C-alpha positions in Angstrom: 105.5 78.9 128.1 107.7 78.4 131.1 109.3 81.4 132.8 112.8 80.3 131.5 111.5 80.2 128.0 110.0 83.7 128.4 113.5 85.1 129.8 115.2 83.2 126.9 112.8 84.7 124.3 113.3 88.3 125.7 117.1 87.5 125.7 117.1 86.6 122.1 115.2 89.7 121.2 117.7 91.9 123.0 120.6 90.2 121.2 119.0 90.6 117.8 118.3 94.4 118.5 121.9 94.9 119.3 123.3 92.7 116.6 123.2 95.3 113.8 123.6 99.0 113.6 120.8 98.9 111.1 117.6 98.9 113.2 115.6 97.6 110.3 117.9 94.5 110.0 117.5 93.9 113.7 113.6 94.1 113.5 113.4 91.7 110.7 115.4 89.2 112.9 113.1 89.9 115.9 110.2 89.0 113.7 111.9 85.8 112.8 112.4 84.9 116.4 108.7 85.7 117.3 107.6 83.5 114.2 109.6 80.7 115.5 108.8 81.0 119.2 105.1 82.0 119.4 103.7 80.6 116.3 103.5 84.1 114.7 101.9 83.9 111.2 102.5 87.5 110.2 104.1 90.5 112.0 104.7 94.1 111.2 106.5 97.2 112.6 104.5 100.3 111.4 105.9 103.9 111.5 104.1 107.2 111.3 105.0 109.5 108.3 104.6 112.8 110.0 104.6 114.7 106.5 101.6 112.7 105.1 100.2 111.8 108.6 100.1 108.2 107.5 100.9 105.0 109.1 103.2 102.9 106.7 104.4 99.4 107.2 108.3 99.7 107.7 109.2 95.9 108.4 107.1 92.9 107.8 107.0 89.1 108.1 104.7 87.1 106.3 103.3 89.7 103.9 103.8 90.3 100.3 106.0 93.2 99.0 102.9 94.6 97.4 100.9 94.7 100.8 104.0 96.3 102.5 104.2 99.1 99.9 100.5 99.8 99.5 98.9 99.5 102.9 98.4 102.8 104.7 96.4 103.7 107.8 95.3 107.1 109.3 95.7 107.7 113.0 92.5 106.2 114.7 91.7 104.0 111.6 91.5 100.3 112.5 93.3 98.4 115.2 96.7 99.7 114.3 95.4 103.3 114.0 93.6 103.1 117.2 96.9 101.9 118.9 98.6 105.0 117.5 95.7 107.3 118.7 95.6 105.9 122.2 99.1 104.8 122.8 97.6 101.6 124.3 98.3 98.0 123.3 95.3 96.1 122.0 94.8 92.3 121.9 92.0 90.9 119.7 91.3 87.1 120.5 89.4 86.4 117.2 89.7 88.9 114.4 86.6 87.6 112.6 84.6 89.0 115.5 86.1 92.5 115.8 84.5 95.1 113.6 87.4 97.6 113.8 89.8 95.1 112.2 90.1 96.2 108.5 92.4 93.4 107.0 93.9 96.0 104.7 96.6 93.4 103.7 94.1 90.9 102.6 96.6 88.4 103.7 94.2 87.1 106.3 91.8 85.0 104.2 90.2 82.6 106.6 91.2 79.2 106.2 89.0 76.3 107.0 88.6 76.3 110.8 91.5 78.8 111.3 90.7 81.9 113.3 93.4 84.4 114.0 94.4 86.5 117.0 95.9 89.9 116.5 98.3 91.7 119.2 99.3 95.4 118.5 101.5 97.5 120.7 102.7 101.0 120.4 106.3 101.9 120.0 107.1 105.2 121.9 109.7 107.8 122.1 109.0 109.4 125.4 105.0 109.8 125.4 104.8 110.1 121.6 103.7 107.0 119.7 106.0 106.8 116.7 105.3 103.3 115.6 103.4 100.0 116.3 104.4 96.4 116.5 101.7 93.8 115.5 101.6 90.1 115.6 98.9 87.7 113.9 98.9 84.2 115.4 96.5 81.3 115.2 93.7 81.6 117.8 94.1 79.2 120.6 91.5 79.3 123.3 94.1 78.0 125.8 96.4 80.7 125.0 96.3 83.7 127.4 96.7 87.0 125.4 97.3 88.6 128.8 100.1 86.2 129.7 103.4 87.4 130.9 105.0 86.2 127.6 102.5 88.6 125.6 103.0 91.3 128.1 106.8 90.9 127.8 106.6 91.3 124.1 104.4 94.4 124.3 106.8 95.8 127.0 109.7 95.1 124.4 107.7 96.9 121.8 107.4 100.0 124.0 111.3 100.0 124.6 112.4 99.3 121.0 113.3 102.9 120.2 115.5 103.0 123.3 117.2 100.0 122.4 
């Protein structure tokens, strides 16, 4: 992706975040933008429920309603739980080769010759992780998960609460 496309993508995300007073509606729009721009197959925004000490899916793209309502993680559990625990983003080039990847949604049934990559970034308020943003996209050896585009999206996830 060219620099102008990266800036345009981040601009579109900023516009989407400011388009609604309801943050949830804005986040659904952001997931749609990412689906179209970076070949995202699935995406979620997860939030920590402090009363139950559980991580729940708050907003999702490409998941069934059953998955959204039933999937829960504990802090430190799987990739998403690890991101909550450490406060650091994780990129998994090939989920089939990552033992920490739990596939709780069961939506990632491997299609013939289709490996997936997973990106998960914390959403922070101050120094506290209150959520995480994750993306599934088809694995592409040529796609650099450390690229400025991915770093920009990770940065956006870190800033989303302040938006």
